[in-house]
PAMI-729653 format. One line per 4 residues: their letters; for each residue x, y, z of N, C-alpha, C. Coordinates in pm, 1 decimal. Example, Ala and Ser with C-alpha at 12.3 -4.5 7.8 and 13.67 -1.06 7.14 Angstrom:
as	1319.0 -569.0 780.0 1230.0 -450.0 780.0 1320.0 -330.0 780.0 | 1285.0 -225.0 708.0 1367.0 -106.0 714.0 1290.0 3.0 787.0
//
This chain:
melt	-1936.6 -1613.1 -1720.4 -1848.8 -1513.9 -1661.7 -1730.1 -1490.5 -1754.9 | -1756.0 -1423.2 -1862.0 -1652.1 -1395.2 -1960.1 -1604.9 -1250.6 -1943.2 | -1477.2 -1234.9 -1913.3 -1420.1 -1100.7 -1901.2 -1367.9 -1056.7 -2036.7 | -1383.3 -927.3 -2064.4 -1327.6 -872.4 -2188.0 -1175.9 -862.9 -2175.2
erel	-1109.6 -840.9 -2288.0 -963.8 -825.0 -2284.5 -923.7 -708.8 -2194.2 | -997.7 -599.5 -2201.8 -966.5 -481.8 -2120.2 -988.8 -512.2 -1973.0 | -1097.2 -582.7 -1941.5 -1123.1 -618.8 -1802.1 -1011.6 -708.4 -1748.3 | -964.3 -801.8 -1829.3 -852.6 -887.2 -1787.6 -727.3 -804.4 -1762.9
evlk	-702.8 -706.8 -1849.5 -586.9 -619.1 -1832.5 -597.8 -541.6 -1701.0 | -714.4 -485.7 -1675.2 -737.6 -410.6 -1551.6 -724.7 -503.1 -1430.7 | -778.9 -623.5 -1441.2 -772.0 -719.9 -1331.5 -627.6 -758.0 -1300.3 | -546.8 -777.2 -1401.9 -405.6 -811.0 -1380.5 -332.4 -697.1 -1309.7
llae	-360.8 -574.3 -1350.8 -297.5 -459.2 -1287.4 -345.4 -444.0 -1142.5 | -473.9 -469.5 -1120.3 -528.9 -466.8 -985.4 -458.7 -570.7 -898.9 | -438.8 -690.5 -952.7 -373.0 -798.3 -878.3 -226.9 -765.6 -848.0 | -167.1 -679.7 -930.0 -29.3 -635.2 -905.4 -23.4 -529.8 -795.5
glnn	-139.8 -480.6 -754.0 -145.2 -384.2 -645.3 -156.1 -239.4 -689.0 | -179.8 -214.6 -817.2 -191.6 -76.7 -864.7 -323.7 -16.3 -819.9 | -322.2 113.8 -794.6 -445.5 182.9 -759.1 -514.7 231.0 -887.7 | -633.1 289.4 -873.1 -711.3 329.0 -990.5 -636.4 426.9 -1080.9
reia	-568.8 524.1 -1021.2 -496.1 622.9 -1101.1 -384.1 555.1 -1180.7 | -310.7 465.4 -1116.8 -201.6 395.0 -1184.2 -254.8 305.8 -1296.6 | -367.9 240.4 -1272.0 -429.5 157.1 -1376.3 -471.9 245.3 -1493.1 | -530.9 360.2 -1463.2 -573.8 453.2 -1568.4 -455.1 498.7 -1652.5
ektm	-344.0 530.8 -1587.9 -224.6 574.9 -1660.5 -168.3 462.8 -1748.2 | -162.9 340.9 -1694.9 -107.8 227.7 -1771.0 -194.6 189.9 -1890.4 | -326.4 201.2 -1873.6 -419.0 160.5 -1980.1 -462.9 278.0 -2067.2 | -420.0 397.3 -2028.7 -450.1 519.0 -2103.7 -600.5 544.9 -2117.1
vsih	-671.7 525.9 -2004.0 -813.9 558.8 -1997.1 -835.4 645.4 -1873.0 | -955.3 698.3 -1858.7 -984.3 782.7 -1742.0 -1006.2 697.4 -1618.4 | -993.4 760.9 -1503.0 -1020.4 691.9 -1376.9 -1165.8 645.4 -1374.3 | -1255.3 724.9 -1430.2 -1396.5 687.4 -1437.0 -1413.3 555.8 -1513.9
tvka	-1341.2 540.7 -1623.3 -1348.0 417.9 -1703.1 -1291.5 300.1 -1624.4 | -1183.7 322.3 -1552.0 -1126.5 216.5 -1468.0 -1230.1 171.2 -1365.1 | -1297.3 266.5 -1301.1 -1398.8 232.2 -1201.8 -1511.9 151.4 -1264.3 | -1550.8 186.9 -1387.1 -1656.3 112.4 -1456.8 -1610.6 -31.0 -1485.0
hlcs	-1485.4 -45.9 -1527.8 -1432.1 -180.4 -1551.9 -1428.6 -260.3 -1422.2 | -1386.6 -197.3 -1313.8 -1380.1 -266.3 -1185.4 -1518.6 -311.3 -1139.5 | -1617.9 -227.2 -1155.9 -1755.3 -265.1 -1118.4 -1799.6 -387.7 -1197.4 | -1769.5 -388.0 -1325.3 -1804.8 -501.0 -1410.2 -1730.1 -627.6 -1367.8
ifhk	-1601.1 -611.9 -1338.6 -1518.7 -725.6 -1293.1 -1574.2 -781.2 -1162.8 | -1602.6 -693.5 -1067.0 -1654.8 -737.0 -937.0 -1786.0 -814.5 -955.7 | -1871.3 -763.4 -1043.9 -1999.8 -829.6 -1069.7 -1978.0 -966.9 -1132.4 | -1894.4 -973.5 -1234.7 -1871.0 -1099.5 -1305.5 -1803.2 -1203.9 -1217.4
ldan	-1716.7 -1160.8 -1127.3 -1647.0 -1254.0 -1039.1 -1721.8 -1274.4 -907.1 | -1833.1 -1204.4 -889.8 -1909.8 -1208.1 -765.5 -1818.0 -1175.9 -647.7 | -1744.3 -1066.3 -664.2 -1648.5 -1021.6 -563.2 -1699.1 -894.1 -497.4 | -1669.0 -880.6 -368.9 -1712.1 -762.8 -293.5 -1610.9 -649.7 -293.9
grvq	-1494.4 -671.8 -351.8 -1393.4 -567.5 -353.5 -1267.9 -613.0 -424.5 | -1167.2 -527.2 -417.3 -1042.1 -549.7 -489.6 -970.0 -677.2 -447.0 | -958.5 -696.9 -316.7 -884.6 -812.9 -266.9 -956.0 -942.1 -305.8 | -1085.7 -945.6 -284.9 -1161.0 -1066.0 -318.9 -1153.8 -1094.1 -468.6
aavk	-1158.8 -989.9 -551.6 -1147.9 -1008.5 -696.7 -1011.1 -1064.4 -733.0 | -907.1 -1012.4 -671.0 -771.2 -1059.9 -699.6 -753.5 -1206.6 -657.8 | -806.4 -1241.9 -540.9 -795.9 -1380.1 -492.6 -872.0 -1473.8 -586.6 | -992.9 -1435.3 -625.6 -1070.6 -1519.7 -717.1 -1001.0 -1531.8 -852.5
avkl	-941.0 -1424.2 -898.9 -870.6 -1426.7 -1027.2 -755.4 -1525.3 -1024.3 | -682.1 -1528.8 -912.5 -571.2 -1623.2 -897.9 -625.6 -1766.0 -896.0 | -730.1 -1790.6 -817.6 -788.4 -1924.0 -806.6 -841.7 -1974.3 -941.2 | -893.9 -1881.7 -1023.9 -948.2 -1918.4 -1154.0 -841.3 -1923.9 -1262.8
glva	-718.3 -1887.9 -1226.6 -609.5 -1890.3 -1323.7 -611.2 -1774.4 -1420.7 | -681.8 -1668.0 -1385.7 -690.1 -1550.7 -1473.3 -564.4 -1463.9 -1462.8 | -499.6 -1470.7 -1348.1 -374.8 -1398.7 -1325.4 -277.4 -1491.9 -1254.1 | -149.4 -1461.8 -1267.2 -47.8 -1547.0 -1204.5 -18.1 -1501.4 -1064.6
//
């Protein structure tokens, strides 16, 4: 379960509570790309959604 640097960046922003549009603006990519990163993150973390991914990220020490 290795996340890319971009996926980690998106995950950190997700954990901060940003929505897809805000993540896209901060990372300077399209909303479609953000959604693709989120799908990959959810799969790699075996998460069913944003909240579960954020909780798992905290438990794994991926985000503070």
